[in-house]
C-alpha positions as a Markdown table, in Angstrom:
| # | Residue | x | y | z |
|---|---|---|---|---|
| 1 | Unk | -160.5 | 1.9 | 5.8 |
| 2 | Unk | -159.9 | 0.0 | 2.5 |
| 3 | Unk | -160.5 | 1.9 | -0.7 |
| 4 | Unk | -160.8 | 0.9 | -4.4 |
| 5 | Unk | -157.1 | 1.5 | -4.8 |
| 6 | Unk | -156.4 | -1.3 | -2.3 |
| 7 | Unk | -158.3 | -3.9 | -4.3 |
| 8 | Unk | -156.8 | -6.4 | -6.7 |
| 9 | Unk | -158.6 | -6.2 | -10.1 |
| 10 | Unk | -159.6 | -9.5 | -11.7 |
| 11 | Unk | -160.1 | -9.2 | -15.5 |
| 12 | Unk | -160.5 | -13.0 | -16.2 |
| 13 | Unk | -161.2 | -16.2 | -14.3 |
| 14 | Unk | -163.7 | -14.5 | -12.0 |
| 15 | Unk | -165.7 | -17.6 | -11.2 |
| 16 | Unk | -164.1 | -18.5 | -7.8 |
| 17 | Unk | -164.2 | -15.0 | -6.6 |
| 18 | Unk | -167.9 | -14.7 | -7.8 |
| 19 | Unk | -168.8 | -17.9 | -5.9 |
| 20 | Unk | -167.2 | -16.5 | -2.8 |
| 21 | Unk | -169.1 | -13.2 | -3.1 |
| 22 | Unk | -172.4 | -15.0 | -3.5 |
| 23 | Unk | -171.7 | -17.2 | -0.5 |
| 24 | Unk | -170.7 | -14.2 | 1.6 |
| 25 | Unk | -173.7 | -12.2 | 0.6 |
| 26 | Unk | -176.4 | -14.9 | 0.6 |
| 27 | Unk | -177.1 | -14.6 | -3.1 |
| 28 | Unk | -176.2 | -10.9 | -3.1 |
| 29 | Unk | -173.2 | -9.0 | -4.6 |
| 30 | Unk | -171.7 | -6.0 | -3.0 |
| 31 | Unk | -171.0 | -3.2 | -5.6 |
| 32 | Unk | -168.6 | -0.3 | -5.4 |
| 33 | Unk | -169.7 | 3.2 | -6.4 |
| 34 | Unk | -169.5 | 3.9 | -10.2 |
| 35 | Unk | -168.9 | 7.6 | -10.8 |
| 36 | Unk | -169.4 | 9.2 | -14.3 |
| 37 | Unk | -168.5 | 12.8 | -15.4 |
| 38 | Unk | -170.2 | 14.9 | -18.1 |
| 39 | Unk | -168.2 | 17.6 | -19.7 |
| 40 | Unk | -171.2 | 19.7 | -20.7 |
| 41 | Unk | -173.0 | 19.9 | -17.3 |
| 42 | Unk | -172.4 | 21.3 | -13.8 |
| 43 | Unk | -172.7 | 18.9 | -10.9 |
| 44 | Unk | -175.7 | 19.4 | -8.5 |
| 45 | Unk | -173.7 | 18.2 | -5.4 |
| 46 | Unk | -176.5 | 16.0 | -4.0 |
| 47 | Unk | -175.2 | 12.5 | -4.7 |
| 48 | Unk | -172.9 | 12.6 | -1.6 |
| 49 | Unk | -169.6 | 12.8 | -3.5 |
| 50 | Unk | -167.0 | 14.8 | -1.5 |
| 51 | Unk | -166.8 | 18.4 | -3.0 |
| 52 | Unk | -163.0 | 18.0 | -3.4 |
| 53 | Unk | -163.6 | 15.1 | -5.8 |
| 54 | Unk | -166.2 | 16.6 | -8.1 |
| 55 | Unk | -163.5 | 16.8 | -10.8 |
| 56 | Unk | -161.6 | 13.6 | -9.9 |
| 57 | Unk | -161.4 | 12.6 | -13.6 |
| 58 | Unk | -159.8 | 15.9 | -14.4 |
| 59 | Unk | -161.2 | 19.3 | -15.2 |
| 60 | Unk | -161.1 | 18.6 | -18.9 |
| 61 | Unk | -163.4 | 15.6 | -18.4 |
| 62 | Unk | -166.0 | 17.7 | -16.6 |
| 63 | Unk | -167.6 | 17.4 | -13.2 |
| 64 | Unk | -169.0 | 14.2 | -11.8 |
| 65 | Unk | -172.8 | 14.5 | -11.8 |
| 66 | Unk | -173.8 | 10.8 | -12.2 |
| 67 | Unk | -173.5 | 7.6 | -10.2 |
| 68 | Unk | -174.5 | 4.4 | -12.1 |
| 69 | Unk | -176.0 | 1.4 | -10.4 |
| 70 | Unk | -175.5 | -2.3 | -11.2 |
| 71 | Unk | -174.3 | -1.2 | -14.7 |
| 72 | Unk | -172.8 | -3.4 | -17.3 |
| 73 | Unk | -173.2 | -0.6 | -19.9 |
| 74 | Unk | -170.0 | 1.4 | -20.9 |
| 75 | Unk | -170.4 | 5.1 | -20.8 |
| 76 | Unk | -170.2 | 6.9 | -24.2 |
| 77 | Unk | -168.1 | 9.8 | -23.0 |
| 78 | Unk | -165.3 | 11.1 | -25.2 |
| 79 | Unk | -161.8 | 10.2 | -23.8 |
| 80 | Unk | -163.4 | 7.9 | -21.3 |
| 81 | Unk | -161.5 | 5.5 | -19.1 |
| 82 | Unk | -161.6 | 1.9 | -20.3 |
| 83 | Unk | -164.1 | 0.8 | -17.5 |
| 84 | Unk | -166.1 | 4.0 | -17.3 |
| 85 | Unk | -169.7 | 3.2 | -16.5 |
| 86 | Unk | -169.1 | -0.3 | -15.4 |
| 87 | Unk | -170.0 | -1.5 | -11.9 |
| 88 | Unk | -167.5 | -3.6 | -9.9 |
| 89 | Unk | -168.3 | -6.4 | -7.5 |
| 90 | Unk | -166.2 | -6.3 | -4.3 |
| 91 | Unk | -165.2 | -9.3 | -2.2 |
| 92 | Unk | -162.2 | -10.3 | -0.1 |
| 93 | Unk | -159.9 | -7.6 | -1.2 |
| 94 | Unk | -160.7 | -8.2 | -4.9 |
| 95 | Unk | -162.9 | -6.6 | -7.5 |
| 96 | Unk | -164.3 | -7.6 | -10.9 |
| 97 | Unk | -166.9 | -6.1 | -13.2 |
| 98 | Unk | -170.5 | -7.1 | -12.9 |
| 99 | Unk | -170.3 | -7.4 | -16.7 |
| 100 | Unk | -167.7 | -10.2 | -16.4 |
| 101 | Unk | -169.7 | -11.8 | -13.7 |
| 102 | Unk | -172.8 | -11.9 | -15.9 |
| 103 | Unk | -170.8 | -13.4 | -18.8 |
| 104 | Unk | -169.4 | -16.0 | -16.4 |
| 105 | Unk | -172.7 | -17.0 | -14.7 |
| 106 | Unk | -175.5 | -15.2 | -16.5 |
| 107 | Unk | -178.4 | -17.5 | -15.9 |
| 108 | Unk | -177.5 | -17.8 | -12.2 |
| 109 | Unk | -177.3 | -14.1 | -11.7 |
| 110 | Unk | -180.0 | -12.6 | -13.9 |
| 111 | Unk | -182.2 | -15.6 | -14.8 |
| 112 | Unk | -182.4 | -17.8 | -17.8 |
| 113 | Unk | -185.1 | -15.8 | -19.6 |
| 114 | Unk | -183.2 | -12.5 | -19.6 |
| 115 | Unk | -179.7 | -14.1 | -20.2 |
| 116 | Unk | -180.9 | -16.3 | -23.1 |
| 117 | Unk | -182.6 | -13.4 | -24.8 |
| 118 | Unk | -180.1 | -10.6 | -24.3 |
| 119 | Unk | -176.8 | -12.4 | -23.3 |
| 120 | Unk | -176.2 | -9.6 | -20.8 |
| 121 | Unk | -177.9 | -7.5 | -18.1 |
| 122 | Unk | -179.6 | -5.2 | -20.6 |
| 123 | Unk | -180.6 | -2.4 | -18.2 |
| 124 | Unk | -179.1 | -0.1 | -15.6 |
| 125 | Unk | -180.0 | 2.9 | -13.4 |
| 126 | Unk | -178.3 | 6.0 | -12.2 |
| 127 | Unk | -178.5 | 9.2 | -10.2 |
| 128 | Unk | -178.0 | 12.2 | -12.4 |
| 129 | Unk | -177.7 | 15.4 | -10.5 |
| 130 | Unk | -177.2 | 18.8 | -12.0 |
| 131 | Unk | -177.2 | 22.4 | -10.8 |
| 132 | Unk | -179.3 | 23.4 | -13.9 |
| 133 | Unk | -181.1 | 21.9 | -16.8 |
| 134 | Unk | -179.8 | 19.5 | -19.4 |
| 135 | Unk | -180.1 | 20.4 | -23.1 |
| 136 | Unk | -183.3 | 19.5 | -24.9 |
| 137 | Unk | -182.5 | 16.0 | -26.3 |
| 138 | Unk | -183.8 | 12.7 | -27.4 |
| 139 | Unk | -182.6 | 9.1 | -27.3 |
| 140 | Unk | -182.8 | 7.0 | -30.5 |
| 141 | Unk | -185.1 | 4.0 | -30.8 |
| 142 | Unk | -183.7 | 0.5 | -31.5 |
| 143 | Unk | -183.9 | 0.8 | -35.3 |
| 144 | Unk | -182.2 | 4.3 | -35.3 |
| 145 | Unk | -179.4 | 3.3 | -32.9 |
| 146 | Unk | -178.7 | 0.1 | -34.9 |
| 147 | Unk | -177.6 | 2.3 | -37.8 |
| 148 | Unk | -174.5 | 3.2 | -35.7 |
| 149 | Unk | -174.1 | -0.1 | -34.0 |
| 150 | Unk | -175.8 | 0.9 | -30.8 |
| 151 | Unk | -179.0 | 0.1 | -28.9 |
| 152 | Unk | -182.0 | 2.4 | -28.4 |
| 153 | Unk | -182.8 | 4.0 | -25.0 |
| 154 | Unk | -186.1 | 4.3 | -23.3 |
| 155 | Unk | -185.8 | 5.7 | -19.8 |
| 156 | Unk | -187.7 | 6.7 | -16.6 |
| 157 | Unk | -187.3 | 9.1 | -13.8 |
| 158 | Unk | -188.0 | 9.1 | -10.1 |
| 159 | Unk | -187.1 | 12.1 | -7.8 |
| 160 | Unk | -186.2 | 10.6 | -4.4 |
| 161 | Unk | -187.0 | 13.1 | -1.6 |
| 162 | Unk | -183.8 | 12.0 | 0.3 |
| 163 | Unk | -181.7 | 13.5 | -2.5 |
| 164 | Unk | -183.8 | 16.6 | -3.1 |
| 165 | Unk | -183.6 | 18.8 | 0.0 |
| 166 | Unk | -183.0 | 21.6 | -2.5 |
| 167 | Unk | -184.2 | 21.9 | -6.1 |
| 168 | Unk | -181.2 | 23.8 | -7.4 |
| 169 | Unk | -181.5 | 26.3 | -10.3 |
| 170 | Unk | -184.4 | 24.9 | -12.5 |
| 171 | Unk | -186.6 | 22.1 | -11.1 |
| 172 | Unk | -188.7 | 22.0 | -14.3 |
| 173 | Unk | -188.4 | 19.7 | -17.3 |
| 174 | Unk | -189.3 | 20.7 | -20.9 |
| 175 | Unk | -190.8 | 17.7 | -22.7 |
| 176 | Unk | -191.9 | 17.3 | -26.2 |
| 177 | Unk | -193.5 | 20.1 | -28.2 |
| 178 | Unk | -196.7 | 22.2 | -27.8 |
| 179 | Unk | -199.5 | 20.6 | -29.9 |
| 180 | Unk | -199.5 | 22.3 | -33.3 |
| 181 | Unk | -195.8 | 22.6 | -33.6 |
| 182 | Unk | -194.5 | 21.9 | -37.1 |
| 183 | Unk | -191.5 | 20.1 | -38.4 |
| 184 | Unk | -190.6 | 23.3 | -40.3 |
| 185 | Unk | -190.3 | 25.2 | -37.0 |
| 186 | Unk | -187.9 | 22.5 | -35.6 |
| 187 | Unk | -185.9 | 22.6 | -38.8 |
| 188 | Unk | -185.5 | 26.3 | -38.5 |
| 189 | Unk | -184.1 | 25.8 | -35.0 |
| 190 | Unk | -181.4 | 23.5 | -36.5 |
| 191 | Unk | -180.7 | 26.1 | -39.2 |
| 192 | Unk | -180.1 | 28.7 | -36.4 |
| 193 | Unk | -177.7 | 26.5 | -34.4 |
| 194 | Unk | -174.7 | 28.8 | -34.7 |
| 195 | Unk | -176.6 | 32.1 | -34.1 |
| 196 | Unk | -176.8 | 31.5 | -30.3 |
| 197 | Unk | -179.9 | 30.2 | -28.6 |
| 198 | Unk | -181.6 | 28.3 | -31.4 |
| 199 | Unk | -185.0 | 28.7 | -29.7 |
| 200 | Unk | -186.2 | 25.1 | -29.5 |
| 201 | Unk | -187.5 | 25.6 | -26.0 |
| 202 | Unk | -189.9 | 28.2 | -27.4 |
| 203 | Unk | -191.7 | 25.2 | -29.0 |
| 204 | Unk | -191.9 | 23.1 | -25.9 |
| 205 | Unk | -193.7 | 23.0 | -22.5 |
| 206 | Unk | -192.1 | 22.8 | -19.1 |
| 207 | Unk | -193.5 | 20.7 | -16.2 |
| 208 | Unk | -192.7 | 21.4 | -12.6 |
| 209 | Unk | -190.9 | 18.4 | -11.0 |
| 210 | Unk | -192.1 | 17.0 | -7.7 |
| 211 | Unk | -190.0 | 15.0 | -5.3 |
| 212 | Unk | -191.6 | 11.5 | -4.9 |
| 213 | Unk | -193.0 | 11.4 | -8.4 |
| 214 | Unk | -191.6 | 10.4 | -11.8 |
| 215 | Unk | -192.0 | 10.0 | -15.6 |
| 216 | Unk | -191.7 | 7.3 | -18.2 |
| 217 | Unk | -189.9 | 8.7 | -21.4 |
| 218 | Unk | -190.0 | 6.7 | -24.7 |
| 219 | Unk | -187.3 | 6.9 | -27.3 |
| 220 | Unk | -187.4 | 9.8 | -29.8 |
| 221 | Unk | -189.2 | 12.1 | -27.4 |
| 222 | Unk | -187.4 | 15.4 | -26.7 |
| 223 | Unk | -186.8 | 16.3 | -23.0 |
| 224 | Unk | -184.6 | 18.7 | -21.1 |
| 225 | Unk | -184.3 | 17.3 | -17.6 |
| 226 | Unk | -184.4 | 19.8 | -14.8 |
| 227 | Unk | -182.4 | 20.3 | -11.7 |
| 228 | Unk | -183.8 | 17.7 | -9.3 |
| 229 | Unk | -181.6 | 14.8 | -8.5 |
| 230 | Unk | -183.0 | 11.9 | -10.5 |
| 231 | Unk | -183.1 | 8.2 | -10.1 |
| 232 | Unk | -183.2 | 6.9 | -13.7 |
| 233 | Unk | -183.9 | 3.2 | -14.5 |
| 234 | Unk | -183.3 | 2.8 | -18.3 |
| 235 | Unk | -182.2 | 0.6 | -21.1 |
| 236 | Unk | -178.5 | -0.3 | -21.2 |
| 237 | Unk | -177.4 | 2.3 | -23.8 |
| 238 | Unk | -175.9 | 5.8 | -23.8 |
| 239 | Unk | -177.1 | 7.1 | -27.1 |
| 240 | Unk | -178.6 | 10.6 | -27.5 |
| 241 | Unk | -179.0 | 13.6 | -29.7 |
| 242 | Unk | -179.1 | 17.1 | -28.3 |
| 243 | Unk | -181.3 | 19.6 | -30.2 |
| 244 | Unk | -180.6 | 22.7 | -28.1 |
| 245 | Unk | -177.6 | 24.9 | -29.0 |
| 246 | Unk | -177.2 | 26.9 | -25.8 |
| 247 | Unk | -178.0 | 26.1 | -22.2 |
| 248 | Unk | -177.4 | 28.6 | -19.4 |
| 249 | Unk | -174.9 | 30.4 | -21.6 |
| 250 | Unk | -173.0 | 27.2 | -22.4 |
| 251 | Unk | -172.5 | 26.1 | -26.0 |
| 252 | Unk | -173.8 | 22.7 | -27.0 |
| 253 | Unk | -171.6 | 21.5 | -29.9 |
| 254 | Unk | -173.3 | 20.2 | -33.1 |
| 255 | Unk | -171.3 | 17.0 | -32.5 |
| 256 | Unk | -173.6 | 16.2 | -29.5 |
| 257 | Unk | -176.6 | 16.5 | -31.7 |
| 258 | Unk | -175.4 | 14.0 | -34.3 |
| 259 | Unk | -173.0 | 11.7 | -32.3 |
| 260 | Unk | -175.3 | 8.7 | -32.7 |
| 261 | Unk | -176.5 | 9.3 | -36.3 |
| 262 | Unk | -174.8 | 8.0 | -39.5 |
| 263 | Unk | -171.9 | 10.2 | -40.5 |
| 264 | Unk | -173.4 | 10.9 | -43.9 |
| 265 | Unk | -176.5 | 12.3 | -42.2 |
| 266 | Unk | -174.7 | 14.8 | -39.9 |
| 267 | Unk | -175.8 | 17.8 | -42.0 |
| 268 | Unk | -179.1 | 16.4 | -43.2 |
| 269 | Unk | -181.6 | 18.5 | -41.4 |
| 270 | Unk | -184.6 | 16.7 | -42.6 |
| 271 | Unk | -183.1 | 13.4 | -41.4 |
| 272 | Unk | -182.4 | 14.9 | -38.0 |
| 273 | Unk | -185.9 | 16.2 | -37.6 |
| 274 | Unk | -187.3 | 12.9 | -38.7 |
| 275 | Unk | -185.4 | 11.2 | -35.8 |
| 276 | Unk | -188.2 | 12.5 | -33.6 |
| 277 | Unk | -191.4 | 10.6 | -32.9 |
| 278 | Unk | -193.6 | 13.4 | -34.0 |
| 279 | Unk | -197.0 | 12.1 | -32.8 |
| 280 | Unk | -195.5 | 11.4 | -29.3 |
| 281 | Unk | -193.8 | 14.8 | -29.1 |
| 282 | Unk | -196.9 | 16.8 | -29.9 |
| 283 | Unk | -199.3 | 14.6 | -27.9 |
| 284 | Unk | -201.9 | 16.9 | -26.3 |
| 285 | Unk | -202.2 | 14.4 | -23.4 |
| 286 | Unk | -198.5 | 14.1 | -22.8 |
| 287 | Unk | -198.6 | 14.3 | -19.0 |
| 288 | Unk | -201.4 | 11.8 | -18.7 |
| 289 | Unk | -199.5 | 9.3 | -20.9 |
| 290 | Unk | -196.1 | 9.7 | -19.1 |
| 291 | Unk | -196.4 | 10.9 | -15.5 |
| 292 | Unk | -195.9 | 8.4 | -12.7 |
| 293 | Unk | -197.1 | 8.6 | -9.1 |
| 294 | Unk | -195.9 | 5.9 | -6.6 |
| 295 | Unk | -198.4 | 3.0 | -6.1 |
| 296 | Unk | -198.2 | 0.8 | -3.0 |
| 297 | Unk | -197.7 | -2.9 | -3.9 |
| 298 | Unk | -199.9 | -3.9 | -1.0 |
| 299 | Unk | -201.4 | -2.5 | 2.3 |
| 300 | Unk | -198.5 | -3.4 | 4.6 |
| 301 | Unk | -198.1 | -0.3 | 6.7 |
| 302 | Unk | -199.3 | -2.2 | 9.8 |
| 303 | Unk | -196.5 | -4.6 | 9.4 |
| 304 | Unk | -193.9 | -1.9 | 9.6 |
| 305 | Unk | -193.0 | -1.5 | 6.0 |
| 306 | Unk | -194.3 | -0.3 | 2.7 |
| 307 | Unk | -193.2 | -1.2 | -0.8 |
| 308 | Unk | -194.2 | 1.1 | -3.7 |
| 309 | Unk | -194.0 | 0.9 | -7.5 |
| 310 | Unk | -192.1 | 4.0 | -8.6 |
| 311 | Unk | -191.4 | 3.1 | -12.2 |
| 312 | Unk | -193.9 | 1.1 | -14.2 |
| 313 | Unk | -195.6 | 0.9 | -17.6 |
| 314 | Unk | -194.7 | -0.3 | -21.1 |
| 315 | Unk | -192.8 | 1.2 | -24.0 |
| 316 | Unk | -194.6 | 0.3 | -27.3 |
| 317 | Unk | -196.0 | -2.9 | -25.7 |
| 318 | Unk | -192.9 | -4.0 | -23.8 |
| 319 | Unk | -192.2 | -3.8 | -20.1 |
| 320 | Unk | -188.4 | -3.0 | -20.4 |
| 321 | Unk | -187.8 | -2.0 | -16.7 |
| 322 | Unk | -189.6 | -1.4 | -13.5 |
| 323 | Unk | -188.6 | 0.0 | -10.1 |
| 324 | Unk | -189.8 | -0.1 | -6.5 |
| 325 | Unk | -189.1 | 1.9 | -3.3 |
| 326 | Unk | -189.0 | -0.1 | -0.1 |
| 327 | Unk | -189.3 | 1.7 | 3.3 |
| 328 | Unk | -188.8 | -0.2 | 6.6 |
| 329 | Unk | -189.6 | 1.3 | 9.9 |
| 330 | Unk | -187.0 | 1.4 | 12.7 |
| 331 | Unk | -186.4 | -2.0 | 14.4 |
| 332 | Unk | -188.5 | -3.9 | 11.9 |
| 333 | Unk | -187.5 | -7.0 | 9.8 |
| 334 | Unk | -189.3 | -8.2 | 6.7 |
| 335 | Unk | -188.7 | -10.8 | 3.9 |
| 336 | Unk | -189.5 | -9.5 | 0.4 |
| 337 | Unk | -189.9 | -11.9 | -2.6 |
| 338 | Unk | -189.4 | -10.5 | -6.1 |
| 339 | Unk | -189.7 | -12.1 | -9.6 |
| 340 | Unk | -186.3 | -11.3 | -10.8 |
| 341 | Unk | -182.8 | -9.9 | -10.3 |
| 342 | Unk | -182.4 | -6.3 | -9.3 |
| 343 | Unk | -179.9 | -3.5 | -8.5 |
| 344 | Unk | -180.4 | -1.8 | -5.2 |
| 345 | Unk | -179.3 | 1.5 | -3.7 |
| 346 | Unk | -179.9 | 2.6 | -0.1 |
| 347 | Unk | -181.0 | 6.3 | 0.2 |
| 348 | Unk | -181.7 | 6.5 | 3.9 |
| 349 | Unk | -180.9 | 4.6 | 7.1 |
| 350 | Unk | -178.9 | 1.5 | 8.0 |
| 351 | Unk | -179.6 | -2.2 | 8.4 |
| 352 | Unk | -179.0 | -5.6 | 6.8 |
| 353 | Unk | -179.9 | -7.3 | 3.6 |
| 354 | Unk | -179.5 | -11.1 | 4.0 |
| 355 | Unk | -175.8 | -11.3 | 5.1 |
| 356 | Unk | -174.8 | -7.9 | 3.9 |
| 357 | Unk | -174.7 | -4.7 | 5.9 |
| 358 | Unk | -176.6 | -1.7 | 4.5 |
| 359 | Unk | -175.5 | 1.8 | 5.4 |
| 360 | Unk | -176.4 | 5.1 | 3.7 |
| 361 | Unk | -173.2 | 7.2 | 3.7 |
| 362 | Unk | -173.3 | 11.0 | 4.4 |
| 363 | Unk | -170.2 | 11.8 | 2.2 |
| 364 | Unk | -168.2 | 9.6 | -0.2 |
| 365 | Unk | -164.6 | 10.2 | -1.4 |
| 366 | Unk | -163.9 | 9.2 | -5.0 |
| 367 | Unk | -162.1 | 6.0 | -4.2 |
| 368 | Unk | -164.2 | 5.0 | -1.2 |
| 369 | Unk | -166.0 | 1.7 | -0.9 |
| 370 | Unk | -169.5 | 1.9 | 0.5 |
| 371 | Unk | -172.2 | -0.3 | 2.0 |
| 372 | Unk | -175.2 | 1.2 | 0.2 |
| 373 | Unk | -175.3 | -0.7 | -3.2 |
| 374 | Unk | -176.1 | -4.3 | -3.9 |
| 375 | Unk | -177.0 | -6.6 | -6.8 |
| 376 | Unk | -179.5 | -9.2 | -6.0 |
| 377 | Unk | -179.5 | -12.4 | -8.1 |
| 378 | Unk | -182.7 | -13.9 | -9.4 |
| 379 | Unk | -182.5 | -16.9 | -7.2 |
| 380 | Unk | -182.2 | -14.8 | -4.0 |
| 381 | Unk | -185.0 | -12.5 | -5.1 |
| 382 | Unk | -187.3 | -15.4 | -5.7 |
| 383 | Unk | -186.4 | -17.1 | -2.5 |
| 384 | Unk | -187.0 | -13.9 | -0.6 |
| 385 | Unk | -184.5 | -11.4 | 0.8 |
| 386 | Unk | -184.6 | -10.5 | 4.5 |
| 387 | Unk | -184.3 | -6.8 | 5.2 |
| 388 | Unk | -183.7 | -5.5 | 8.8 |
| 389 | Unk | -183.7 | -1.9 | 9.9 |
| 390 | Unk | -181.2 | -1.8 | 12.7 |
| 391 | Unk | -181.8 | 1.8 | 13.5 |
| 392 | Unk | -183.9 | 2.9 | 16.5 |
| 393 | Unk | -184.8 | 6.2 | 15.0 |
| 394 | Unk | -184.5 | 6.3 | 11.2 |
| 395 | Unk | -186.4 | 4.5 | 8.4 |
| 396 | Unk | -184.4 | 2.3 | 6.0 |
| 397 | Unk | -185.2 | 3.3 | 2.4 |
| 398 | Unk | -184.0 | 1.5 | -0.7 |
| 399 | Unk | -184.6 | 1.9 | -4.4 |
| 400 | Unk | -184.4 | -1.2 | -6.6 |
| 401 | Unk | -184.8 | -1.6 | -10.4 |
| 402 | Unk | -185.6 | -4.7 | -12.4 |
| 403 | Unk | -185.0 | -6.0 | -15.9 |
| 404 | Unk | -187.4 | -6.6 | -18.8 |
| 405 | Unk | -190.7 | -8.5 | -18.4 |
| 406 | Unk | -190.1 | -9.7 | -14.9 |
| 407 | Unk | -193.0 | -7.9 | -13.2 |
| 408 | Unk | -196.3 | -8.7 | -15.0 |
| 409 | Unk | -198.1 | -7.6 | -11.8 |
| 410 | Unk | -196.8 | -4.0 | -12.1 |
| 411 | Unk | -199.3 | -1.2 | -12.9 |
| 412 | Unk | -199.8 | -0.4 | -16.5 |
| 413 | Unk | -199.1 | 2.9 | -18.3 |
| 414 | Unk | -198.8 | 2.1 | -21.9 |
| 415 | Unk | -198.5 | 4.7 | -24.6 |
| 416 | Unk | -199.9 | 3.8 | -28.0 |
| 417 | Unk | -200.7 | 6.7 | -30.4 |
| 418 | Unk | -201.4 | 9.1 | -27.6 |
| 419 | Unk | -203.7 | 6.8 | -25.7 |
| 420 | Unk | -203.0 | 5.4 | -22.3 |
| 421 | Unk | -204.2 | 1.7 | -22.1 |
């Protein structure tokens, strides 16, 4: 069986290979798995990576707890490999990055509206999968991230049941602060950083995580994701600031708090506190304004399939990303039309998607190629993609995420000053 090591990597002049891939896939691109390690976390072992390969980047780089989907966003890890975080298109024994493909044929792949505005595929999604919780952290907004030459990062969560047969150590997520929390209390937590646990979770509230549900998280809101395996459509950025000093006995270095803040502000506690959207963090209706339950697109169960919105809503008036979960019953075939390009990952079953085979693997070696991930071009999405479940016994289930402002028919969940519109 061919692996990534058998492929020839193209770093320029990818047009002919791209055209061949589009022809072979019927407007679709086959993507190879994109694995990402995190040095400060412990892998949750539910993203199907072989246990012998959890530290394939080296023990010093940390365990692999993330898989990124249809990504043109470099990972911001220290000591990262040059292509870390970038998805590769695979065709005819060759590979090239999706980022290079978009630069070569952006309007054809992602549509003229998105390419002309952003000059790139501006979003991505991932599985993140940890044994325990992540430190209480925030992601900067666009203006804050621009101070260090980066982009802001709103994000969303969906907890696929297929990847959550166990909840691991802490299936709860702290989000924001209890109403009435003061900035002085948060500043005191920063002052106490080197004393051990700085106590910032004492100011927050944890919500139990439920497989098959999700959340929409705006920039500048503190959150400490729990131990469910999470599908996470988000903006194409890897900025963050971690406000918790100790997690499950593991030190969180100050450098991870200030890594995406101007150097002259790295010891300015008032500046660091003011990075937080205070009104959003102490919102007394936090769950009402951020919690997501799946919503069927239409009543199609009698036709042998169901498509559901799993990520929806706007961030400060903008629809930056959306996502759907498509389930097709055994032996059924359906054609689905969408408004724009999307990245797709198969989480259960087997079948076909236009000309490409879909197969959800049981276990993946680090260098393995798979048949579970696809990028769908805007043209193919609008024309309609034909999905077929070739199994006689198992449902075919796929998650797909979309770029900005392509689904005006999506449900609304807009946060403005603590009010859901």
